[in-house]
N, C-alpha and C positions, 0 to 999 in steps of 0.2 A: 570493355577488353580490362580497366583498372578492378573494377568488380571483380573478375575473374580469378584475375592477380591475385588479391585480396583473400578471396577464400582458398586459393591454395597456399597462401603465407599461414592461414589460420590453419589449418590441416596438418600444413607439415611442422607446426607448433605442437598441435595438440599429439601429432604422431613421436615427437621426442618426449613428450610427456607420457606419452604410454609407453613406450620403450624404457626409461627410466624405473616406473612403478612396475614393470616387470619382471625387473631384476628384483626387485621386494619380493613380489609373488614366488620366483623363484627359491627365494632365500627362507622362507619361511614355510618351501612346500619342500625341502631338502630331505627332512625327517623323517615324511611320510611316505608309504610304501609308493613305488616306482609306477604302479597302476593309478594310484591316486593321483600323484603329481602331473603325471600325462593328462590326465584329464582334467586338473584345474588348468592346466596352460592351454588345453584345447579351450575349455570355455572362455577364457581372459581374452586368448586371440579371435575367437568366435566374437565376440562381444565389442573388441575393440574395431575390428571389421567392419562391425554394422555400425557403429557410433562414428565413424569414420566417413562411411558412406553416407548416413543422416546428413553430416557435416555439408558435405560434398553437394548434395541434391535438395538442400535446403530452399534453395530459390526456385525449384520446382517445386516442393511441398506446398510453398507459400502460396502459389498460384493454380493449385489443383487439389489441397487438401486444407482448406482454410481452418477447418474445425478442429483438425488435429496442430495444427503448426504451432501454438502455443505450449501444448505439451510435449511436441517432440524436441522447440527446439530449446524450451528449458529443462527438459530432461536431459539433452545433452550438454547443456552449458551446467547445470548442474554436477551431471558428473564428473565433467573437466574441472571444474571451480574443487569437488571433492580429492581429485587426483593431485590436483596443484598442492593441495594442504598437505596431502602426504607426499609428494618431494618436497615440501620444507621440511617435512620432520628429516626425512631422508639426508637435505644436505645438511641438516646439523650434525645428523651423525656423522658422515663422509666429512667433516669439517673436524668433528673431532678426532676420526682417525688419522685425519692428514696430520692434525698437533702430533697426535701420540708418533705417528712414523718419523715427523723431526724431531722431535724428542731423542727420540731412541737413535737415528744415525748421530746425533750429537753425544750420545754414549751414557745419556741419562737413563732412569728408569721411569717407563710412563705410569707403570701402574698396572694395576690386575684389569683384564679387562672382560671378567666374567661373573655377572652377579652371585650373590648366596644362593638364589634357586638355581643354580647350574646352568643357565643361559644365558650366551656371551652377550653383553651391550648391544651390539650390533643388531642381533636376531630381536631382541626386546625393542629395541627402538623402531624396527620394522614393524613389529607387531602391533606397537602404540599407533604407530603412523597408519596402520591399516585398518586399526578399528576405530580411529578417530576420521578419517576419512569415510568410512562405510556407516558409521552411526549419522553422520553430516550429510550426505545422499540419500538414508532411509529418514531421516529428516524431513528433505525437501521432497522427497516424493512423498511422503505423506500428506504433506501442506497441499495437495494436490484435492485431498478427501476435503479438505475444513471450508472453501469458498462461498458454501452457502449454510454455515454453521452462525448465522445471525445470534449473536450475544445482546444482551439487553441490557442495557448499562444505567443504572438509576443511581441520581444525586439530587440534593435539596441545595437549594441556593438560598441565604439569607441575605436580605437588604433592609435598610432602617427606613431607606427612603420608597417602597413597595405601597404602593396604595393597598388600603386595607381590603377592598372587594378582590383584589388580584392574589391574596394569600390564598396557596394551595391550588394554583394556577397550574395546569399540567403543560406542557410541551413536549412537544416528540420532533426529536432533531435526524433528519436523514441526510446523508451526503455523498458523493462520489457513486452514483447508480453504476457508470457505465455500463449503458445496456447494451455497447456492442459486443462487450466479453460474453455475455451470459449464455448458455445451452441448455438450459434445465427451469423451463418456464414454471413446472409444478413447484420445485427449490423456492424461487423466487416468489411464488405465491405464496408459500408458508410465511415467508419475513415479511410479507405485508399481511399476512394475517396476526400474527403478532404483534404489529402496531395497532391496529383495530380494534386487539382485546385489549389494550390499555385506556381505551375510549378518553383521547386528549383534547383537552381544550384549544391546542391550536399543533398545526403542524410545520414546521420549516425543513423545508430542502436549501442546504447551502453549495449546490452547483455539481457541474459536472455529469446531466444528464444520460450524454453518449461520450462517445472514443470521439470519433471526429464528424460524424454524419447524423441529421436528423432522421435519418430513414433507420437507421440504429434502433430507433423505439416502437418501429411499426409494431412488429409481434408482440411487443408487452407493453402497448399502449392499454390496452383493456386491465392490466392489471394492476396499473400504477392510478388509473382511474378511478378506482375503487377508496383513494385515499381523499380524491376530492366530492366524493359524496357527501350531502347533506349530512348525513347520518355518521362519518366517519368522525367528524371534529367537529366541536361548538363556534369554532371560528373558521374554520377552513384550513387551506392549503398555500402556505407562500414561499414562493421561491426564489435566486437568484442564478445569476450563469457561473460556470466555473471557466479555466481557461482553454478545457478540453471543447466547450461548448462553441467555441466560435470558428470551428474549422481549421484553425491557423495551421494545422500538423498535415493537409493535405493538400496535394497540388491540382488547384482547383483549373479549370481550362478557361475562365473567364472570371474577374472581380464580381461579376453579377451572379454568377452561380456560387459564389462563395455567400454573399448577400440573399440570395435567395435559401439556401441552407439556414440562413440563421434567422428568419424569415417562418419558415417551415419549422420551427424547433420553437418559437415562441409560439404559432399558433397550437403547435400540439399540446404543451402545456395547458392553454385556452381551453382546449377540447378536455382535456382530463379533468378539471376544473380546479388548475393550480392558478394564483394570480402571482406571477412574475413582476418581481421589482426589479427595476431597471433605474439605478441612481434617483431613487426617490423615497418616500416613506408613505405610511397608513397610520390611523390613529387605532389602536382598540380600545374596546369599550365594554367594559363590565360593572355592573352594580352602579352604574351614574358615574363611574372614576374611570380617565383615559391613561393609557400609557401609548409610546411610538414603538412602532417597528421600524429600521429603516436599512434598506435594499440598498445592496452597489453590486456592478459589473465587477469584472474581476481586478483585482488590484496589488499585486505582488512587489516586495521589495527587492525582490532578486530580479538582475537584469536580463536572463532570459524569459521573463514569463510578463506578460503584456497588462500595464495598467488603462484599464479602461473605465473603470470604477472612478466618479465625480462626487467625492463627500459634498462639496460647496454644491451639487443641487442635490444631495439627497438630505442633508442637514438642516436648512433652514426651514424654519416653522416650527421645529420640534422644540424649541428652548424653553415653550412653558408646558411641556409635560414632563412631570417628575421622575418618570422612570423609561428608561431607552432601551431597546433591545437591537442590534446590530447585526446583520449577516452577511459577512464578506468572505468569500473561498478559502482565501488564503492567508494563513495564520499571520506571516511577517508583516502582516499590514497592520496589525494591532500594536507591534513594538515602534514599527516605522512613522506611523501618521496616528492611529486612535490616539493613544494612550496619552501624547502628548498637545495635542491641538483638539481632541476631543475627551477632555476627561469628566465628564457627565455621561457619556454611554458608558451604563453600568453591565450589559453582558453582550458582548461578542460574542457571535458561533461563528466555527468554520471547518474545514475538513481539509480535502487537498493532499495530505502527505501519505495518507492510508495508513500509517506508520509504518510505511514501507513494504508493507504485507508480511515482515519478515524481522522476530525480535522475541525479545521476552519481557515478558510484565510479572512480576512475582513482589510480593513484601518487602523484600529486601536489595531488589535489584530491578531497574526500567533499563530497558536498552533495546537498541535499533540505529541501525549504518545513517538512517534518515536525523537522526539527530545532530550530526555533525554539519547539516546543512539547513535544519531550522530549530531553533532555540525551545520553540514551542511547538511538538509535533505529536502528542497526543495527552486527551485529559482535559484536567482542568488546572487554568492558571491565574494566580490573582497577584494582584498588585494595587496598593491601598483600597480606594472601592471597587474598582474595576474588576471584571473576571471577562479569562475567556476560555471558550470549551471547544477542544478540536475533538470532530467525531475522525474515527478511525477508517469512516468508509463503509458505506453498505455493498458496492459493487468491487471491482478487482480489476485491473488492464495492465497486460504484459504477462508477467509470473501468474498462470491461473491457480494461484493455490494461498493460501496461508500458513503460516510459522510464527505460531505466539500472539499473534495480532490478527485477531479475528473479525470478522464483520460485523458494523457495530449500528444497534437501534439505540440511541439515548433518551433516556425519559428524564424529564426536569423540572421538578416540582419548586416554585418558588415559595418563599417563606419571608415573612418578616423578623427582624432581630428580635427577641424577645426583653 
């Protein structure tokens, strides 16, 4: 009963937004022919009724049309977010006109309300508001087409303490596959083709193989098992768990069912030829020289995410190796523990943030809403001799798209400092 009450409250708020924006639509169509004004009004009303109906039926859609659920939900959400932005512009203009009215009542002269182009300020602001809102929604919809556009990002990392035999060592990092969100097996396979074409020495996966349950991987197991084949990389695939891999966001019937899900996920990775590291380390050898690879379970400095990781188990025994790589799913771990307590961890690889799947990365501007939660949210970060790389994620979750932050395959080549 309470959930339905919440639905109706959301619908009422959406209706108020629709009515407010509708006044703007009427304002900008006043100068058109009456026939066009009627057509535009009819289209707006029809579209609003359709989206409000979808809001009311969201619970039914979730139950019977799961494949379309994400597109419908985020399509409607994006529409109303765009309309809300329009409302903010309109409120600013209404505030301006209110001030003018008050000034006029006081006997002062508020100034001209017509721009040099011959249109009123109100019409100008209305057109501006609708233009910005429409552009935002078009961008939001365009993001649906980008979720399988895998981008290969390459970087060379130089270290003074890198053993000579590991100069030129090539690592491919993947993160946040979220197989439960996939709907296009051929597109995912093309992403794997890009990885194999790199002919890496080592493949590292930094967590979140699934959204919630191990069975989500069943239909994609054969694709990702290609990475575990002996010819895919010289030293194989190593992986760690992310916060979604534990099934913490599912209401399991019994605690044993949840444990069985995790055992299934661990077994799946073994069957794919991946070596899952759970608070442990392995030694990588090349040309008679060795480095250490550590992998821990999820550890987050954010209160709502779990701390299953134990560096106290993974680290001992690695002190003697001159170079160390750590896989830790959540990048907040780096600032909270790694930099202060383990200063000889040379390279930490993380994921988790996805860059929120929304943002801009231009030479003169890098921005995503996730940066207000995570200090290190995408790309390379350096403090002294230590480096952190945050992968933007191979898959997606929630919003079935990518705007400005494309799915990523990271290619890291290790080098010594000349």
